[in-house]
C-alpha positions in Angstrom: 118.5 161.0 297.0 120.3 160.4 293.7 121.0 156.7 293.3 122.6 154.4 290.8 122.0 150.7 290.1 124.4 148.0 289.0 123.4 144.6 287.4 125.6 141.8 286.1 125.3 138.3 284.6 128.4 136.2 283.8 127.2 133.8 281.1 125.4 133.9 277.7 122.9 131.4 279.1 121.9 133.8 281.9 121.7 136.6 279.2 119.2 134.6 277.2 117.2 133.8 280.3 117.0 137.6 280.9 118.1 137.3 284.5 119.7 140.7 284.2 116.3 142.2 283.3 114.9 140.6 286.4 117.6 142.3 288.5 116.7 145.6 286.8 113.0 145.3 287.5 113.6 144.5 291.1 116.0 147.4 291.6 113.9 149.9 289.7 110.8 148.9 291.7 112.7 149.4 295.0 113.9 152.9 293.8 110.3 153.9 293.0 109.0 152.6 296.4 111.7 154.6 298.3 111.0 157.7 296.2 114.6 158.1 295.1 115.8 159.7 291.9 117.3 157.4 289.2 118.6 158.8 285.9 119.0 156.6 282.9 122.7 157.2 282.6 123.1 155.9 286.2 122.0 152.4 285.2 125.2 150.3 284.9 125.2 146.8 283.5 127.7 144.1 282.5 126.2 141.4 280.3 128.4 138.3 280.1 131.2 139.4 282.4 132.6 137.3 285.2 132.4 138.5 288.7 135.8 137.1 289.4 137.5 140.0 287.6 137.3 143.8 288.1 137.9 144.5 284.4 134.3 145.2 283.5 133.1 148.2 281.4 129.9 148.8 283.4 131.7 148.6 286.7 134.5 150.9 285.4 131.9 153.5 284.4 130.2 153.2 287.8 133.5 153.8 289.6 134.3 156.8 287.4 130.9 158.4 288.0 131.1 157.7 291.7 134.4 159.5 291.8 132.7 162.6 290.3 130.0 162.4 293.1 127.1 162.0 290.6 125.1 159.9 293.1 125.0 159.1 296.8 123.9 155.4 296.8 124.5 152.3 294.6 121.8 149.7 294.7 122.7 146.1 293.9 120.7 142.9 294.3 123.4 140.8 296.1 127.1 141.0 297.0 128.1 138.4 294.4 126.7 140.6 291.6 129.3 143.3 292.6 132.2 140.8 292.8 132.7 137.1 293.5 135.8 137.5 295.6 135.6 138.9 299.1 138.8 140.9 298.6 137.3 142.6 295.5 134.1 143.3 297.4 136.0 145.0 300.1 138.1 147.0 297.7 135.1 148.3 295.8 133.1 149.1 299.0 135.9 151.0 300.5 136.6 152.9 297.2 132.9 153.9 296.8 132.5 154.9 300.4 135.6 157.1 300.2 133.8 159.0 297.5 130.8 159.5 299.8 128.8 156.8 298.0 127.0 154.1 300.0 126.3 150.6 298.7 123.1 148.8 299.5 122.3 145.2 298.7 118.6 144.5 298.1 118.7 140.8 299.3 120.7 141.6 302.4 120.7 145.3 303.6 124.1 145.9 305.2 125.1 148.2 308.0 128.2 148.9 310.1 127.0 146.3 312.6 129.7 143.6 313.1 127.2 140.8 312.5 126.3 142.3 309.1 130.0 142.7 308.2 130.6 139.0 309.2 127.7 137.9 307.0 129.1 139.9 304.1 132.5 138.3 304.5 131.0 134.8 304.7 128.9 135.3 301.6 131.9 136.6 299.7 133.9 133.5 300.7 131.1 131.2 299.8 130.7 132.9 296.4 134.4 132.5 295.7 134.3 128.8 296.8 131.3 128.2 294.5 133.1 129.7 291.6 136.1 127.5 292.1 133.9 124.4 292.5 132.0 125.2 289.2 135.3 125.8 287.4 136.6 122.4 288.6 133.4 120.6 287.6 133.4 122.2 284.2 137.1 121.1 283.7 136.3 117.5 284.7 133.2 117.4 282.5 135.2 118.8 279.6 137.8 116.1 280.0 135.2 113.4 280.2 133.6 114.6 276.9 137.1 114.8 275.3 137.9 111.2 276.3 134.5 110.0 275.0 135.3 111.7 271.6 132.2 114.0 272.0 134.1 117.4 272.1 136.6 119.0 269.7 139.8 120.4 271.2 139.5 123.5 269.0 137.8 126.7 270.0 137.8 127.8 266.4 138.2 125.8 263.1 141.6 124.5 262.3 142.8 125.6 258.8 141.4 123.1 256.3 138.2 122.4 258.2 134.7 123.8 258.6 132.8 123.6 261.9 129.0 123.2 262.2 127.4 126.6 263.1 124.9 125.1 265.5 127.3 122.6 267.1 130.9 123.9 266.6 132.5 121.5 269.1 130.9 118.3 267.8 133.6 116.1 266.1 131.0 114.2 264.1 129.9 117.4 262.3 133.4 118.6 261.2 133.7 118.9 257.4 136.8 119.4 255.2 137.1 122.8 253.4 137.9 121.9 249.8 140.0 125.0 249.0 141.9 125.1 252.3 142.5 121.4 252.3 144.1 121.7 248.8 146.4 124.3 250.2 147.3 122.1 253.1 148.1 119.2 250.8 150.2 121.5 248.6 152.2 122.7 251.6 153.0 119.1 252.6 153.9 118.3 249.0 156.3 121.3 248.7 158.0 120.4 251.9 158.4 116.6 251.3 158.9 116.3 247.6 162.5 115.4 246.8 162.5 117.6 243.8 160.8 120.7 245.4 161.9 120.3 249.0 161.2 123.9 249.7 162.2 125.5 253.0 159.6 126.9 255.4 160.5 130.4 254.4 160.3 129.5 250.7 156.8 128.0 251.2 155.6 131.1 253.2 157.0 133.4 250.4 155.4 131.4 247.6 152.0 131.4 249.3 152.3 135.2 250.0 153.3 135.9 246.4 150.3 133.9 245.1 148.0 136.0 247.2 146.6 133.1 249.2 145.0 134.4 252.5 146.6 133.2 255.7 144.6 131.3 258.3 143.8 134.6 260.1 142.9 136.3 256.8 146.1 138.2 256.4 148.2 138.7 253.3 151.6 137.5 254.4 152.3 134.0 255.6 154.5 133.4 258.6 157.1 130.6 258.9 155.8 129.7 262.3 152.3 129.1 260.8 153.7 126.8 258.2 155.7 124.9 260.9 152.7 124.5 263.2 150.6 123.2 260.2 153.2 120.6 259.3 153.5 119.5 262.9 149.7 119.1 263.5 148.6 115.4 263.5 145.0 116.4 263.0 145.5 116.5 259.3 146.0 112.7 259.3 142.6 112.2 260.8 143.2 112.4 264.6 143.0 115.6 266.6 144.6 115.6 270.0 143.5 117.4 273.2 145.8 118.1 276.1 148.8 118.4 273.8 150.1 121.4 275.8 149.9 122.8 279.2 150.2 126.5 280.4 153.4 127.5 282.1 154.8 130.9 283.2 156.3 132.7 280.3 160.1 133.2 280.6 160.6 135.7 277.7 158.7 137.6 275.1 158.8 136.4 271.4 160.1 139.7 270.2 161.3 143.1 271.5 158.4 144.7 269.6 155.7 142.3 270.9 154.1 142.8 274.3 154.8 140.5 277.1 151.2 139.3 277.0 149.3 137.5 279.9 152.6 136.1 281.2 151.9 132.5 280.2 153.4 130.2 277.6 152.7 126.6 276.5 154.8 123.5 276.9 154.1 120.1 275.4 152.7 117.4 277.6 153.8 113.7 277.5 152.4 111.9 274.5 150.7 109.3 276.7 148.5 112.1 278.2 147.1 113.2 274.8 143.4 112.6 274.2 142.6 111.5 270.6 139.5 112.7 268.8 138.8 111.4 265.2 138.3 114.0 262.5 138.3 113.8 258.6 141.8 113.2 257.2 143.3 115.6 254.7 146.7 113.9 254.2 148.1 110.4 254.6 150.1 109.2 257.7 153.1 108.4 255.4 153.2 112.0 254.1 152.9 113.4 257.6 155.8 111.1 258.8 158.0 112.4 256.0 157.4 115.9 257.1 158.2 115.1 260.7 161.5 113.5 259.6 162.6 116.6 257.8 161.4 118.9 260.6 163.5 116.9 263.1 166.6 117.2 260.9 166.1 120.9 260.5 165.9 121.3 264.3 169.3 119.6 264.6 170.8 121.8 262.0 169.0 125.0 263.2 170.9 128.2 263.7 169.6 128.4 267.2 171.6 125.4 268.1 174.7 126.9 266.5 176.9 128.5 269.1 179.7 129.4 266.8 178.8 133.1 266.6 178.1 135.5 269.4 175.4 138.0 268.3 175.6 141.3 270.3 171.9 142.2 269.7 170.4 138.7 270.1 166.7 139.0 270.8 166.7 142.8 270.5 166.5 143.3 266.8 162.9 142.8 265.3 161.3 143.1 262.0 159.2 146.3 261.6 156.6 144.6 259.5 155.9 141.2 261.1 157.2 142.3 264.6 159.1 139.0 265.0 162.7 138.6 266.2 165.4 138.8 263.6 168.1 136.1 263.3 171.8 136.4 262.6 173.2 135.2 259.3 176.7 135.1 257.7 176.9 135.3 253.9 180.7 135.3 253.7 183.6 135.3 256.1 183.7 138.3 258.4 180.3 139.5 257.2 177.4 138.8 259.7 174.0 140.6 259.6 170.5 140.3 260.9 167.6 139.2 258.7 
């Protein structure tokens, strides 16, 4: 009998502990004991992929090969290695069986017996419950560490800072990047200096013309990046966690950009923010000056001007940066998109 085996671990910690190799050893030993035929290309594995999702490269390859009838049996250690959710388990089992491929679990051999099917359903439900319980515990533990000032709210370094390679989420190990910090100070100075008083667009253009790399390593600075930098209180010495919350997205940012995962972010009330101390790059006074001008700009923004009706509002986008264009009037009776 031609068989295939599937193994999976969901975390890097499990990868380092070589739990996936333990699964492989057990499954291969069982194949040898039964005298079955196992080809190397029929060993499918997903290292570091959650069982709560079906989007896994190893599982996708297994499903494709099963559709081509390359093997008659799939051997897996336990149902939760195939999927954490019972609905996903049933979907995969029915799909594989429709291709003439049987699935066998090493820890609990299954049959068509109603008792076995009930046990499979219960195990799937318990695995789903355990995953929800673990996720909730991790969320509460993360909040506790944030409130104690032991965890950074950033998953990657904020522009102007350097994280410790061994402990990237430790606030006590955050350092200031001299070059990037100088650029941050210059941006605030350009925006607040009464003589310079550059607009966000002018600052982005000047940085791009000077060949200064963007926070993502690109060549052209974006107005939104400058705005977010000027609004971030972390540069005054206090980073805040829980500043935003996910909400369903109502519209895409541009006609040329994909809809994305369907979520957007909304600010949370300031009293719910969790402060974490970090090294300061600018003074609180300079930051407050920038906020005053940003607030004034919002009041005078074109988006709040309903004088003109733009026929292609939200439909015209820039072919280079992919962002939406805005309407502008240079003289009476001459309006255009920029």
